[in-house]
Every structure is written in C-alpha cells, then in structure tokens.
N, C-alpha and C positions, 0 to 999 in steps of 0.2 A: 237430831241427826243420828243416823244409823251407821254404826261401824261394821263394815262387811268383812274386815280382817278377822280370821279365826284366832282366838286367843288360847283355846284349850283343845286337847286331844285325849280321846279315850285310850286305853291300853294298846289296842291293836294298831291304830295309826301312829301312836307315839313310838311303839317298838319298831315299826317300819322306818320311821324317821331316823331312829338311832342305828338301825341295821342290826338289831338284836331280836331274840325271840320274846314273845309275850311273857313267857315264864321267867326269863332272865331279867326283864324289866320289872316284873313283880318282885323278884328277889332283891333287886337294887332298891326298890321302894320300901320293902319290908325292913331292909337293913338301914334305912335312913340315908342312903347315898344319893337319892334323887327325890325331890319334894313332889307331893301330890295332894289332891283333895279327895277324900272318900265321900262320895255323894250318895251312895247306897251300899248295901251289903256286898254287891257284886260289881259296882262301878267306881272306877278311879278316874279322875281327870288330872292331866298333867299340863302345866302352862307351857306353851310353845317356847316362850322366852327362857324358861328353866331348862328345857331340852336343848335349846341352842347353846346355852351357857355350859351345860354338861359336855356337849360335843367339843366346845372350845377348850374347856379345862382338860379334856382327855386327848387333845390333838398333839401328836408328837411332831415337833418341828425339826427339820434337818439343820445342819450347821450352815451358817451363812458364808 
C-alpha cells in the first residue's frame, strides 16, 4: 500500500510552511530548536509533524 501523504519537507518548503526565511530555519535547526535529518552535505529534511508541533508550541493564545 502506498502512502501518498508527504511526511518530510526540504528547507525551502519547510520555511514556507513556518512563514520564516530559509536562513532562519537553518539557524533554528543548528541551535537544536527544531529537529531535522541531514541526508547529504546540503540537504536537510524536516518532518511535517515536527513542523506542525513547532507551530503549535509557538502559537500565542488569547485570553478566553
């Protein structure tokens, strides 16, 4: 069975998903603030679930 749901994103699409620059995402990754897999010397993969979790953790909620 083939799963067509994308599980990983490279730096460009991942930064667009977060609404930050590629450079800022790379800095977050270098600082260990967001997990990634280094698949080659120039390519990082970010799990979509990790990006969604990061967004959730950094969402500021208004008073109810």
